[in-house]
Backbone as numpy.savetxt, mean C-alpha at the origin, in Angstrom:
# Nx Ny Nz CAx CAy CAz Cx Cy Cz
-3.69 0.57 3.21 -4.46 1.79 3.41 -4.50 2.11 4.88
-4.66 3.32 5.22 -4.52 3.89 6.53 -5.78 3.85 7.36
-5.71 4.51 8.50 -6.87 4.52 9.38 -7.96 5.34 8.73
-8.99 4.70 8.25 -10.05 5.37 7.53 -11.32 5.32 8.36
-12.07 6.42 8.34 -13.41 6.37 8.91 -14.31 5.87 7.81
-14.58 4.60 7.78 -15.16 4.03 6.59 -16.66 3.91 6.62
-17.31 4.42 7.58 -18.76 4.40 7.45 -19.15 5.13 6.20
-18.30 6.09 5.74 -18.58 6.83 4.54 -18.09 6.12 3.30
-17.09 5.27 3.46 -16.64 4.49 2.31 -17.76 3.62 1.79
-18.56 3.09 2.70 -19.65 2.21 2.29 -20.65 2.94 1.43
-20.74 4.25 1.58 -21.69 5.02 0.78 -21.11 5.57 -0.49
-19.89 5.18 -0.82 -19.23 5.72 -2.00 -19.99 5.43 -3.28
-20.49 4.23 -3.42 -21.15 3.86 -4.66 -22.35 4.75 -4.93
-23.11 5.04 -3.87 -24.31 5.84 -4.05 -24.00 7.33 -4.14
-23.08 7.80 -3.30 -22.86 9.24 -3.20 -21.65 9.72 -3.96
-20.72 8.82 -4.27 -19.50 9.22 -4.93 -18.60 10.07 -4.05
-18.74 9.94 -2.74 -17.98 10.77 -1.81 -17.27 9.89 -0.82
-16.03 10.23 -0.50 -15.22 9.49 0.45 -14.81 10.43 1.57
-14.83 9.96 2.79 -14.29 10.75 3.90 -13.27 9.90 4.62
-12.07 10.44 4.79 -11.02 9.74 5.51 -10.51 10.63 6.61
-10.11 10.04 7.71 -9.49 10.81 8.77 -8.07 10.34 8.94
-7.11 11.25 8.92 -5.71 10.92 9.12 -5.24 11.48 10.43
-4.22 10.84 11.00 -3.63 11.35 12.22 -2.78 12.56 11.89
-2.54 13.42 12.87 -1.70 14.58 12.68 -0.24 14.19 12.62
0.60 15.12 12.21 2.03 14.90 12.15 2.69 15.56 13.34
3.62 14.87 13.94 4.25 15.36 15.14 5.73 15.02 15.09
6.61 16.00 15.29 8.03 15.69 15.24 8.44 14.80 16.39
9.43 13.97 16.13 9.94 13.08 17.17 11.39 12.77 16.86
12.09 12.18 17.82 13.50 11.88 17.61 13.67 10.86 16.50
12.76 9.88 16.45 12.77 8.89 15.38 11.35 8.66 14.95
11.15 8.04 13.75 9.81 7.89 13.20 8.94 7.00 14.05
9.52 6.07 14.77 8.69 5.14 15.51 8.92 5.21 17.02
9.64 6.19 17.47 9.82 6.36 18.90 10.93 5.52 19.49
11.66 4.75 18.67 12.76 3.95 19.19 13.93 4.84 19.57
14.79 4.41 20.51 15.99 5.19 20.82 16.84 5.39 19.58
17.47 6.55 19.48 18.23 6.88 18.28 19.32 5.85 18.00
19.87 5.24 19.03 20.97 4.29 18.84 20.54 3.05 18.10
19.23 2.74 18.10 18.77 1.52 17.44 17.93 1.82 16.21
17.79 3.09 15.87 16.87 3.45 14.80 17.52 3.52 13.43
18.83 3.26 13.31 19.48 3.32 12.02 19.69 4.76 11.57
20.09 4.91 10.31 20.38 6.23 9.79 19.14 6.88 9.20
19.23 8.17 8.96 18.13 8.92 8.36 18.42 9.16 6.89
17.44 8.86 6.05 17.52 9.13 4.61 16.50 10.21 4.31
16.95 11.32 3.75 16.04 12.42 3.44 15.52 12.27 2.02
14.20 12.18 1.89 13.59 12.05 0.57 13.45 13.44 -0.07
13.55 13.48 -1.39 13.43 14.72 -2.13 12.10 14.76 -2.87
11.51 15.92 -2.91 10.22 16.07 -3.59 10.41 16.01 -5.10
9.61 15.15 -5.75 9.62 15.07 -7.21 8.53 15.94 -7.80
7.28 15.75 -7.33 6.18 16.49 -7.91 4.94 16.41 -7.03
4.09 17.41 -7.16 2.75 17.32 -6.56 1.78 16.89 -7.65
1.00 15.86 -7.37 0.07 15.32 -8.35 -1.37 15.74 -8.11
-1.76 15.92 -6.85 -3.16 16.20 -6.55 -3.27 17.24 -5.43
-4.42 17.89 -5.39 -4.83 18.74 -4.29 -6.04 18.09 -3.62
-6.37 18.46 -2.39 -7.57 17.91 -1.77 -8.80 18.16 -2.64
-9.60 17.11 -2.80 -10.79 17.21 -3.64 -11.92 17.88 -2.88
-12.64 18.75 -3.57 -13.76 19.45 -2.95 -14.81 18.47 -2.46
-15.05 17.43 -3.24 -16.11 16.47 -2.89 -15.76 15.61 -1.68
-14.49 15.25 -1.54 -14.09 14.34 -0.47 -13.33 15.03 0.65
-12.86 16.24 0.41 -12.17 16.99 1.44 -10.71 16.62 1.62
-10.20 15.69 0.82 -8.81 15.28 0.96 -8.34 14.55 -0.29
-7.07 14.21 -0.29 -6.47 13.37 -1.32 -5.55 12.39 -0.62
-5.41 11.20 -1.18 -4.56 10.18 -0.57 -3.97 9.30 -1.66
-2.67 9.44 -1.91 -2.00 8.66 -2.94 -1.49 7.34 -2.37
-1.58 6.30 -3.19 -1.21 4.94 -2.79 -0.68 4.19 -4.01
-0.33 2.91 -3.75 -0.08 1.94 -4.80 0.90 2.33 -5.88
2.09 2.91 -5.58 3.03 3.23 -6.67 3.48 1.99 -7.42
3.55 2.10 -8.74 3.82 0.96 -9.60 4.55 1.45 -10.84
5.71 0.87 -11.14 6.49 1.24 -12.31 6.22 0.28 -13.45
5.96 0.82 -14.66 5.76 -0.05 -15.81 7.10 -0.36 -16.46
7.07 -1.14 -17.53 8.31 -1.60 -18.15 9.10 -0.47 -18.81
8.46 0.67 -19.03 9.14 1.83 -19.61 9.60 2.81 -18.53
9.45 2.42 -17.26 9.91 3.27 -16.18 8.95 4.37 -15.79
7.74 4.34 -16.33 6.73 5.32 -15.94 6.02 4.83 -14.68
5.68 5.78 -13.84 5.09 5.48 -12.55 3.58 5.61 -12.61
2.88 4.67 -11.99 1.44 4.77 -11.78 1.18 4.90 -10.29
0.23 5.76 -9.91 -0.22 5.83 -8.53 -1.74 5.91 -8.52
-2.35 5.47 -7.41 -3.79 5.59 -7.26 -4.10 6.69 -6.26
-5.23 7.36 -6.48 -5.74 8.36 -5.54 -6.99 7.78 -4.90
-6.87 7.33 -3.66 -7.96 6.61 -2.99 -9.23 7.43 -2.94
-9.10 8.73 -2.74 -10.28 9.57 -2.48 -10.78 10.32 -3.70
-10.26 10.02 -4.87 -10.68 10.75 -6.06 -12.16 10.51 -6.34
-12.95 11.55 -6.54 -14.37 11.37 -6.85 -14.57 10.93 -8.29
-15.79 10.56 -8.62 -16.12 10.15 -9.98 -15.73 11.24 -10.96
-15.11 10.82 -12.07 -14.74 11.77 -13.11 -13.34 12.31 -13.00
-12.74 12.27 -11.81 -11.36 12.70 -11.65 -10.44 11.48 -11.70
-9.17 11.67 -12.03 -8.28 10.52 -12.20 -8.16 9.69 -10.92
-8.50 8.43 -11.02 -8.33 7.50 -9.90 -6.98 6.79 -10.00
-6.44 6.69 -11.20 -5.08 6.22 -11.43 -4.39 7.28 -12.26
-3.17 7.66 -11.85 -2.41 8.73 -12.50 -1.09 8.15 -12.99
-0.72 8.50 -14.21 0.59 8.11 -14.75 1.55 9.28 -14.58
2.77 8.97 -14.13 3.76 10.01 -13.84 5.00 9.81 -14.69
5.38 10.83 -15.42 6.67 10.87 -16.10 7.69 11.29 -15.05
8.49 10.34 -14.58 9.38 10.63 -13.46 10.57 11.50 -13.87
10.87 11.57 -15.15 11.95 12.44 -15.61 11.51 13.89 -15.63
10.28 14.13 -16.04 9.77 15.50 -16.11 8.98 15.89 -14.87
8.62 14.91 -14.04 7.83 15.21 -12.87 6.42 15.66 -13.21
5.84 15.07 -14.23 4.50 15.46 -14.68 3.56 14.28 -14.62
2.34 14.53 -14.13 1.32 13.49 -14.06 0.23 13.71 -15.08
-0.30 12.62 -15.62 -1.42 12.68 -16.56 -2.46 11.64 -16.17
-3.75 11.90 -16.44 -4.78 10.91 -16.10 -4.55 9.60 -16.84
-4.74 8.50 -16.13 -4.55 7.17 -16.70 -5.85 6.39 -16.72
-6.64 6.49 -15.63 -7.91 5.78 -15.56 -8.84 6.49 -14.59
-10.12 6.54 -14.95 -11.13 6.99 -14.00 -12.40 6.20 -14.23
-13.25 6.18 -13.22 -14.57 5.58 -13.33 -15.44 6.21 -12.26
-16.69 5.79 -12.18 -17.62 6.42 -11.23 -17.84 5.57 -10.00
-16.92 4.62 -9.73 -17.20 3.64 -8.69 -16.04 3.39 -7.72
-14.87 3.13 -8.22 -13.81 2.55 -7.41 -13.20 3.48 -6.37
-12.81 2.88 -5.24 -11.96 3.52 -4.23 -10.71 2.65 -4.12
-9.75 2.89 -5.00 -8.62 1.99 -5.18 -7.51 2.30 -4.19
-6.98 1.25 -3.57 -5.97 1.41 -2.53 -4.63 0.78 -2.89
-4.55 0.03 -3.97 -3.27 -0.55 -4.38 -3.32 -0.90 -5.85
-2.14 -1.13 -6.43 -2.02 -1.51 -7.84 -0.85 -2.45 -7.99
-0.99 -3.41 -8.92 0.06 -4.42 -9.12 -0.12 -5.04 -10.50
0.99 -5.26 -11.21 0.96 -6.00 -12.47 0.92 -7.50 -12.18
0.10 -8.23 -12.92 0.06 -9.68 -12.79 1.14 -10.31 -13.67
1.93 -11.25 -13.13 2.90 -11.97 -13.96 2.22 -12.99 -14.88
0.93 -13.23 -14.65 0.19 -14.22 -15.44 -0.33 -13.62 -16.74
-1.01 -12.48 -16.66 -1.62 -11.91 -17.86 -1.15 -10.49 -18.18
-0.30 -9.92 -17.36 0.25 -8.60 -17.64 -0.69 -7.45 -17.39
-1.88 -7.72 -16.89 -2.83 -6.65 -16.62 -2.54 -5.99 -15.26
-3.09 -4.81 -15.07 -2.94 -4.08 -13.82 -4.12 -4.42 -12.92
-3.84 -4.89 -11.71 -4.90 -5.26 -10.77 -4.99 -4.20 -9.67
-6.21 -3.82 -9.34 -6.49 -2.80 -8.35 -7.43 -3.36 -7.29
-7.19 -2.99 -6.03 -8.11 -3.36 -4.96 -9.09 -2.20 -4.74
-10.38 -2.52 -4.78 -11.43 -1.53 -4.51 -11.94 -1.78 -3.09
-11.41 -1.02 -2.16 -11.72 -1.21 -0.75 -13.20 -1.05 -0.46
-13.81 -0.04 -1.06 -15.19 0.31 -0.72 -16.19 -0.74 -1.15
-15.92 -1.39 -2.28 -16.90 -2.31 -2.84 -16.50 -3.78 -2.72
-15.38 -4.05 -2.07 -14.97 -5.43 -1.87 -14.61 -6.14 -3.15
-14.08 -5.40 -4.11 -13.78 -5.97 -5.41 -12.29 -5.87 -5.74
-11.85 -6.75 -6.61 -10.55 -6.63 -7.26 -10.84 -6.51 -8.75
-10.35 -5.44 -9.35 -10.60 -5.21 -10.77 -9.27 -5.20 -11.50
-9.33 -5.34 -12.81 -8.11 -5.29 -13.61 -8.31 -4.35 -14.78
-7.19 -3.78 -15.23 -7.16 -2.89 -16.38 -6.16 -3.41 -17.38
-6.38 -3.07 -18.65 -5.36 -3.32 -19.66 -4.15 -2.44 -19.37
-2.96 -2.80 -19.86 -1.76 -1.99 -19.58 -1.90 -0.53 -19.96
-2.80 -0.23 -20.89 -3.01 1.16 -21.29 -4.03 1.90 -20.46
-4.67 1.21 -19.52 -5.61 1.86 -18.60 -7.07 1.62 -18.89
-7.42 1.02 -20.02 -8.81 0.76 -20.35 -9.22 -0.67 -20.06
-10.35 -1.08 -20.62 -10.86 -2.44 -20.51 -10.98 -2.89 -19.04
-11.69 -2.10 -18.24 -11.87 -2.42 -16.82 -12.72 -3.69 -16.68
-12.22 -4.65 -15.90 -12.94 -5.89 -15.64 -12.96 -6.17 -14.14
-14.06 -6.70 -13.66 -14.12 -7.16 -12.28 -13.56 -8.56 -12.23
-12.43 -8.72 -11.55 -11.77 -10.02 -11.45 -12.37 -10.86 -10.33
-12.66 -10.24 -9.19 -13.21 -10.98 -8.06 -14.12 -10.07 -7.25
-15.26 -10.61 -6.83 -16.16 -9.90 -5.95 -16.97 -10.92 -5.16
-17.59 -10.48 -4.10 -18.43 -11.38 -3.32 -17.79 -11.78 -2.00
-18.49 -12.63 -1.28 -18.06 -13.04 0.05 -16.99 -14.13 -0.03
-16.17 -14.16 1.01 -15.20 -15.23 1.20 -15.49 -15.86 2.55
-15.78 -17.14 2.56 -16.17 -17.85 3.78 -17.30 -17.14 4.52
-18.28 -16.66 3.75 -19.48 -16.07 4.34 -19.36 -14.62 4.75
-18.24 -13.95 4.46 -18.07 -12.55 4.86 -17.52 -11.75 3.69
-18.02 -10.53 3.48 -17.48 -9.68 2.42 -16.07 -9.23 2.74
-15.34 -8.85 1.72 -13.96 -8.38 1.90 -13.89 -6.86 1.87
-12.86 -6.33 2.52 -12.37 -4.97 2.31 -10.92 -5.09 1.85
-10.71 -5.43 0.58 -9.34 -5.66 0.11 -8.52 -4.38 0.11
-7.33 -4.45 0.68 -6.49 -3.26 0.81 -5.28 -3.34 -0.10
-4.31 -4.18 0.21 -3.12 -4.36 -0.64 -3.10 -5.77 -1.20
-2.25 -5.99 -2.21 -2.15 -7.32 -2.80 -0.73 -7.60 -3.25
-0.45 -8.91 -3.38 0.83 -9.39 -3.88 0.56 -10.60 -4.76
1.42 -10.81 -5.77 1.31 -11.96 -6.65 2.46 -12.92 -6.39
2.16 -14.23 -6.46 3.27 -15.18 -6.48 3.77 -15.34 -7.91
4.74 -16.21 -8.11 5.35 -16.34 -9.44 4.37 -16.83 -10.49
3.36 -17.59 -10.07 2.40 -18.16 -11.01 1.22 -17.23 -11.27
1.16 -16.11 -10.57 0.08 -15.16 -10.80 -1.11 -15.30 -9.88
-1.00 -16.11 -8.82 -2.07 -16.17 -7.83 -1.97 -14.96 -6.91
-3.11 -14.46 -6.43 -3.15 -13.24 -5.65 -3.21 -13.53 -4.16
-2.53 -12.69 -3.39 -2.58 -12.73 -1.93 -2.99 -11.34 -1.47
-4.09 -11.26 -0.73 -4.75 -9.98 -0.46 -4.88 -9.76 1.04
-4.59 -8.53 1.48 -4.90 -8.16 2.87 -6.34 -7.67 2.91
-7.15 -8.34 3.71 -8.58 -8.02 3.86 -8.74 -7.29 5.20
-8.93 -5.97 5.12 -8.88 -5.14 6.32 -10.24 -5.02 7.00
-10.94 -6.14 7.12 -12.20 -6.15 7.84 -11.99 -5.74 9.30
-13.01 -5.09 9.86 -12.98 -4.72 11.27 -12.31 -3.39 11.56
-11.81 -2.71 10.51 -11.11 -1.44 10.74 -12.04 -0.40 11.34
-13.23 -0.25 10.78 -14.17 0.75 11.27 -14.56 0.49 12.71
-14.82 -0.77 13.04 -15.28 -1.12 14.38 -14.14 -1.26 15.38
-12.92 -1.32 14.88 -11.78 -1.53 15.76 -11.71 -2.94 16.32
-12.19 -3.89 15.53 -12.19 -5.29 15.95 -11.25 -6.11 15.07
-10.72 -7.19 15.63 -9.76 -8.04 14.92 -10.50 -9.05 14.05
-11.03 -8.56 12.94 -11.77 -9.42 12.01 -11.06 -9.54 10.66
-9.85 -8.99 10.56 -9.15 -8.99 9.29 -8.62 -10.36 8.90
-8.28 -10.48 7.62 -7.84 -11.77 7.09 -6.77 -11.57 6.01
-6.04 -12.64 5.73 -5.25 -12.75 4.52 -5.94 -13.77 3.63
-6.14 -13.42 2.38 -6.90 -14.26 1.46 -6.08 -14.55 0.21
-6.07 -15.81 -0.18 -5.43 -16.22 -1.43 -6.51 -16.44 -2.47
-6.34 -15.83 -3.66 -7.28 -16.00 -4.76 -6.51 -16.57 -5.94
-7.00 -17.67 -6.50 -6.26 -18.24 -7.63 -6.33 -17.31 -8.83
-5.41 -17.50 -9.76 -5.23 -16.53 -10.83 -6.41 -16.48 -11.80
-7.32 -17.44 -11.71 -8.53 -17.41 -12.52 -9.70 -16.75 -11.80
-9.49 -16.39 -10.54 -10.55 -15.73 -9.77 -11.67 -16.66 -9.36
-11.42 -17.97 -9.38 -12.49 -18.93 -9.12 -12.48 -19.49 -7.70
-11.36 -19.41 -7.02 -11.26 -19.99 -5.68 -10.56 -19.02 -4.74
-11.20 -18.75 -3.60 -10.62 -17.88 -2.58 -10.47 -18.67 -1.29
-9.30 -18.57 -0.69 -8.98 -19.33 0.53 -8.47 -18.38 1.60
-9.00 -18.49 2.81 -8.52 -17.69 3.93 -7.27 -18.35 4.50
-6.15 -17.62 4.50 -4.89 -18.14 5.02 -4.68 -17.79 6.48
-5.23 -16.66 6.91 -5.09 -16.22 8.30 -6.29 -15.34 8.62
-6.76 -15.40 9.86 -7.90 -14.59 10.26 -7.70 -14.08 11.68
-8.65 -13.27 12.15 -8.51 -12.69 13.47 -7.41 -11.64 13.54
-7.18 -10.96 12.43 -6.11 -9.98 12.33 -6.64 -8.56 12.56
-5.75 -7.68 13.04 -6.13 -6.32 13.41 -5.91 -5.37 12.22
-6.89 -5.33 11.33 -6.86 -4.45 10.15 -5.58 -4.64 9.33
-5.36 -5.84 8.76 -4.16 -6.05 7.95 -4.10 -5.08 6.78
-2.91 -4.61 6.49 -2.75 -3.56 5.48 -1.72 -3.96 4.45
-0.43 -3.67 4.73 0.61 -4.02 3.78 0.80 -5.52 3.66
1.17 -5.96 2.46 1.44 -7.38 2.24 2.48 -7.51 1.12
3.49 -8.34 1.33 4.52 -8.54 0.32 5.19 -9.88 0.55
5.53 -10.55 -0.53 6.37 -11.74 -0.43 7.77 -11.33 0.00
8.47 -12.25 0.67 9.89 -12.02 0.89 10.61 -12.20 -0.44
11.90 -11.93 -0.45 12.64 -11.92 -1.71 12.77 -13.30 -2.34
12.51 -14.36 -1.58 12.63 -15.72 -2.10 11.28 -16.42 -2.26
10.19 -15.70 -2.05 8.83 -16.23 -2.16 8.57 -17.39 -1.20
9.25 -17.39 -0.08 9.01 -18.44 0.90 7.85 -18.11 1.83
7.54 -16.82 1.95 6.48 -16.42 2.86 6.07 -14.99 2.62
5.09 -14.54 3.40 4.53 -13.20 3.27 4.79 -12.37 4.52
5.24 -11.14 4.31 5.24 -10.14 5.36 3.90 -9.40 5.30
3.29 -9.14 6.44 2.08 -8.32 6.43 2.02 -7.48 7.69
1.45 -6.30 7.55 1.33 -5.37 8.69 -0.12 -5.32 9.15
-0.29 -5.07 10.45 -1.62 -4.87 11.04 -1.68 -3.45 11.57
-2.52 -2.65 10.94 -2.53 -1.22 11.17 -2.87 -0.84 12.60
-3.85 -1.49 13.21 -4.27 -1.08 14.54 -3.47 -1.73 15.66
-2.50 -2.56 15.32 -1.60 -3.14 16.33 -0.15 -2.71 16.11
0.12 -2.01 14.99 1.48 -1.57 14.68 2.49 -2.71 14.78
2.17 -3.79 14.11 3.10 -4.91 14.09 3.19 -5.48 12.67
4.33 -6.08 12.40 4.56 -6.77 11.14 4.74 -8.25 11.46
4.01 -9.10 10.77 4.10 -10.54 10.99 4.61 -11.24 9.74
5.04 -12.49 9.94 5.54 -13.29 8.83 4.72 -14.57 8.74
4.19 -14.83 7.55 3.40 -16.02 7.28 4.17 -16.91 6.33
4.69 -18.02 6.84 5.42 -18.95 5.98 4.43 -19.79 5.19
4.75 -20.03 3.92 3.87 -20.77 3.03 4.47 -22.12 2.68
3.57 -23.09 2.39 4.05 -24.39 1.94 4.13 -24.41 0.42
4.43 -25.56 -0.15 4.64 -25.67 -1.59 3.37 -25.39 -2.39
2.21 -25.52 -1.75 0.94 -25.27 -2.43 0.44 -23.83 -2.23
1.26 -23.00 -1.57 0.84 -21.63 -1.32 -0.11 -21.48 -0.16
-0.20 -22.48 0.69 -1.06 -22.43 1.87 -0.23 -22.07 3.10
-0.91 -21.64 4.16 -0.22 -21.22 5.38 0.43 -22.41 6.07
1.70 -22.26 6.44 2.41 -23.29 7.18 2.65 -22.87 8.63
2.95 -21.59 8.85 3.16 -21.08 10.21 3.06 -19.57 10.17
2.93 -18.96 11.37 2.80 -17.51 11.46 3.37 -17.02 12.77
4.08 -15.87 12.73 4.58 -15.30 13.98 4.74 -13.78 13.83
4.71 -13.07 14.95 5.00 -11.64 14.97 6.50 -11.45 14.75
6.86 -10.59 13.81 8.26 -10.41 13.43 8.84 -9.08 13.91
8.05 -8.01 13.79 8.53 -6.67 14.14 7.41 -5.93 14.85
7.74 -5.26 15.94 6.79 -4.38 16.61 7.25 -2.94 16.36
6.39 -2.18 15.71 6.72 -0.81 15.32 6.14 0.14 16.36
7.00 0.79 17.14 6.55 1.76 18.13 6.31 3.09 17.42
5.13 3.21 16.85 4.86 4.32 15.94 4.35 5.59 16.58
4.05 5.57 17.88 3.44 6.75 18.46 2.11 7.02 17.80
1.94 8.22 17.26 0.69 8.54 16.57 0.60 7.92 15.18
1.71 7.39 14.67 1.71 6.80 13.34 1.32 5.32 13.39
0.84 4.82 12.26 0.40 3.43 12.15 1.01 2.78 10.92
1.15 1.46 10.98 1.79 0.72 9.90 0.88 0.64 8.67
1.42 1.04 7.55 0.67 1.06 6.29 1.22 -0.04 5.37
1.57 0.32 4.14 1.97 -0.69 3.15 3.42 -1.14 3.33
3.75 -2.28 2.71 5.07 -2.90 2.83 5.65 -3.17 1.44
6.96 -2.94 1.30 7.70 -3.37 0.12 8.97 -4.08 0.58
9.53 -4.92 -0.29 10.75 -5.69 0.01 11.71 -5.54 -1.15
12.99 -5.27 -0.84 13.98 -5.13 -1.91 14.75 -6.44 -2.11
15.73 -6.42 -3.03 16.47 -7.63 -3.39 17.30 -8.18 -2.25
17.62 -7.35 -1.26 18.39 -7.79 -0.10 17.50 -8.35 1.00
16.20 -8.31 0.78 15.28 -8.79 1.80 14.88 -7.75 2.81
15.27 -6.48 2.60 14.90 -5.42 3.54 13.43 -5.05 3.38
12.80 -4.70 4.49 11.39 -4.31 4.50 11.28 -2.79 4.58
10.43 -2.22 3.74 10.13 -0.79 3.75 8.69 -0.65 4.25
8.55 -0.17 5.48 7.26 -0.10 6.14 6.73 1.33 6.11
5.67 1.55 5.32 5.06 2.86 5.26 4.37 3.22 6.57
4.25 4.52 6.82 3.63 5.01 8.04 2.50 5.97 7.69
1.37 5.79 8.36 0.27 6.74 8.25 0.16 7.48 9.57
0.15 8.80 9.48 0.19 9.63 10.67 1.52 10.34 10.81
2.48 10.01 9.94 3.78 10.67 9.89 4.35 10.46 8.49
4.85 11.50 7.84 5.39 11.33 6.48 6.79 10.74 6.51
6.85 9.45 6.83 8.13 8.76 6.96 7.93 7.28 6.68
9.05 6.60 6.42 9.03 5.16 6.17 10.16 4.51 6.96
9.83 3.43 7.66 10.82 2.71 8.45 11.36 1.54 7.63
12.68 1.33 7.70 13.32 0.26 6.94 13.97 -0.72 7.91
13.65 -2.02 7.76 14.17 -3.08 8.62 14.85 -4.14 7.76
15.80 -4.88 8.36 16.28 -6.06 7.66 15.37 -7.24 7.98
15.65 -8.38 7.37 14.76 -9.53 7.51 14.75 -10.10 8.93
15.72 -9.68 9.74 15.78 -10.15 11.13 15.15 -9.15 12.10
14.59 -8.08 11.56 13.88 -7.12 12.40 14.71 -5.97 12.89
15.98 -5.86 12.49 16.82 -4.75 12.91 16.47 -3.50 12.12
16.33 -2.38 12.84 16.00 -1.11 12.18 17.25 -0.59 11.48
17.15 -0.42 10.17 18.28 0.02 9.37 18.27 1.52 9.10
17.08 2.06 8.85 17.00 3.47 8.44 15.58 3.98 8.59
15.47 5.30 8.57 14.19 5.98 8.49 14.23 6.92 7.31
13.30 6.77 6.39 13.17 7.68 5.26 12.26 8.82 5.71
12.77 10.04 5.67 12.05 11.20 6.19 11.78 12.21 5.09
10.59 12.82 5.14 10.30 14.00 4.35 10.83 15.21 5.12
11.46 16.17 4.47 12.00 17.33 5.20 10.93 18.01 6.06
11.32 18.38 7.27 10.37 18.97 8.22 9.79 20.27 7.70
10.52 20.97 6.84 10.02 22.24 6.32 8.87 22.06 5.33
8.66 20.84 4.86 7.56 20.56 3.94 6.31 20.30 4.77
5.49 21.31 4.94 4.35 21.26 5.84 3.12 20.63 5.17
2.17 20.23 6.02 0.88 19.75 5.52 0.90 18.35 4.96
1.84 17.52 5.43 1.93 16.13 4.97 1.79 15.21 6.17
1.00 14.15 6.03 0.64 13.32 7.17 0.87 11.83 6.98
1.28 11.41 5.80 1.48 9.97 5.59 2.48 9.73 4.48
3.19 8.61 4.60 4.04 8.10 3.52 3.62 6.64 3.36
2.67 6.40 2.49 1.94 5.13 2.48 2.69 3.97 1.86
3.42 4.22 0.77 3.96 3.09 0.01 5.12 3.56 -0.86
5.86 2.60 -1.41 7.04 2.91 -2.20 7.15 1.93 -3.36
7.70 2.40 -4.47 8.12 1.54 -5.59 9.59 1.79 -5.84
10.37 0.71 -5.94 11.80 0.81 -6.19 12.06 0.32 -7.62
12.84 1.09 -8.36 13.09 0.76 -9.76 13.66 -0.65 -9.89
13.03 -1.53 -10.68 13.56 -2.88 -10.86 15.01 -2.85 -11.37
15.90 -3.52 -10.64 17.30 -3.55 -11.00 18.07 -2.31 -10.63
17.41 -1.34 -9.99 18.06 -0.11 -9.56 17.64 0.23 -8.15
18.10 1.38 -7.66 17.80 1.75 -6.28 16.98 3.03 -6.15
16.63 3.67 -7.27 15.82 4.88 -7.14 14.42 4.48 -6.71
13.95 5.11 -5.65 12.67 4.76 -5.05 11.71 5.94 -5.12
10.42 5.61 -5.27 9.38 6.62 -5.39 8.37 6.40 -4.27
8.21 7.42 -3.43 7.42 7.34 -2.22 6.16 8.18 -2.37
4.98 7.60 -2.08 3.72 8.35 -2.12 3.48 9.01 -0.77
3.30 10.33 -0.79 3.17 11.13 0.42 1.94 12.03 0.27
1.12 12.13 1.33 -0.13 12.89 1.24 -0.44 13.62 2.52
-1.35 14.57 2.42 -1.83 15.33 3.57 -2.64 16.52 3.09
-2.97 17.45 3.99 -3.75 18.63 3.60 -3.09 19.46 2.51
-1.75 19.35 2.37 -1.05 20.11 1.33 -1.22 19.48 -0.05
-1.72 18.24 -0.12 -1.90 17.57 -1.39 -1.24 16.21 -1.43
-1.24 15.62 -2.63 -0.62 14.32 -2.85 0.65 14.47 -3.67
1.75 13.90 -3.17 3.07 14.12 -3.76 3.77 12.78 -4.01
4.77 12.84 -4.89 5.74 11.77 -5.04 7.10 12.32 -4.62
7.78 11.60 -3.73 9.13 11.91 -3.29 10.05 10.80 -3.77
11.35 11.08 -3.85 12.32 10.08 -4.27 13.45 9.97 -3.25
14.07 8.79 -3.22 15.26 8.56 -2.40 15.99 7.35 -2.95
17.20 7.12 -2.46 17.98 5.94 -2.84 17.71 4.83 -1.84
17.16 3.72 -2.33 16.85 2.59 -1.46 18.13 1.86 -1.05
18.02 1.02 -0.03 19.18 0.29 0.47 19.53 -0.91 -0.40
18.56 -1.40 -1.18 18.77 -2.51 -2.08 18.06 -2.27 -3.40
18.33 -3.10 -4.38 17.71 -2.94 -5.68 16.25 -3.39 -5.67
15.50 -2.81 -6.61 14.10 -3.15 -6.72 13.85 -4.48 -7.39
12.80 -5.17 -6.96 12.35 -6.44 -7.52 10.83 -6.36 -7.61
10.17 -7.45 -8.00 8.72 -7.44 -8.07 8.10 -7.08 -6.72
8.69 -7.55 -5.64 8.12 -7.30 -4.32 8.26 -5.84 -3.87
8.99 -5.04 -4.62 9.10 -3.62 -4.30 8.54 -2.77 -5.45
7.59 -3.30 -6.16 6.99 -2.58 -7.29 5.48 -2.85 -7.31
4.75 -2.01 -6.57 3.30 -2.14 -6.53 2.82 -2.93 -5.35
1.51 -2.94 -5.15 0.92 -3.67 -4.03 0.47 -2.73 -2.94
């Protein structure tokens, strides 16, 4: 999730209103300010459909968490949807049509992911510090995890599952205050044990396993950097280092996806574009929304078709919430489908 003015997020439960502030969009030679010679090629994304308009109650719309089900239908979350309006939307990608999938009077959902353990859809509720799950059809809402971790409440943003179904969550604490209080948290698949794997982070946002499940890539929104956390056999932290520094200008690092080749797709908030790197940090490409498409300020996340290369990008701004498509550099896997 992006740079949010979250003093209002805290009041969501009582007021049902969300206020977010996004950075403006500004043309540049490359999405992150790098010299053109090192920025890779440009991939132009095509508009598939508009799903939402800015909500009267919240003043905006923000699409996140794209997730493809086994039938190839796309799910996205609308972070700012007020009570009663669709908080999760199902998209027929062939017809470009969206239909309501789930709503409630509480959640501010910032990501979605299928669990390999029980097949349910897991959502992070940033405002209330909860992780909830839904049945595959969108009903049977359950609170999977809530409460403090090591004496501090969470602001869960994105999540990833390991092969056994344990959750790894970016806890974006400190975003409002601009302090490095964020964490990476591991929650066992029964929701009974939460362990802090890394702390002192600058508003961690995107999180994804690498293609071999050896470690986690994660982005820090207020530092515009991507780090790598190597894991041991028990899923605990073994080492950590800064891997990529994203010179984003007015844009900030949002969610992360990884394809079968190990390439990283780094969403940007503050510019409707996505930066693509290889596992060694080399810039391979920039996915761009056409400049003529006005009123768009972020490209938060992507889902790549499992076993294929068609990718679905969530893009938002004053013009509304959209899904764009492009051809990814590698095939989709679990790490490029949700989170």
